[in-house]
C-alpha angles and dihedrals in degrees: 000000000000118000125190132186125191133192098230096180092050092049092050091048093051093047091048091051091050092048091051091049091050091049091052092048091049092049090050091049092050091047089055090049095244121147124234089212088070091061093045090055091046091052090054093050097041096089089059093064102058145007112213 
């Protein structure tokens, strides 16, 4: 039988920290007048520039 144990509180804490960091980064980007669409397009094109 397979048994798994997870640290639910730790997972929630890490996800909350990441969400807060993303929110801060997004707020900074908006304050600078930069568009998120630019980064979405770059993410789509990124595989074309290098094979690692």
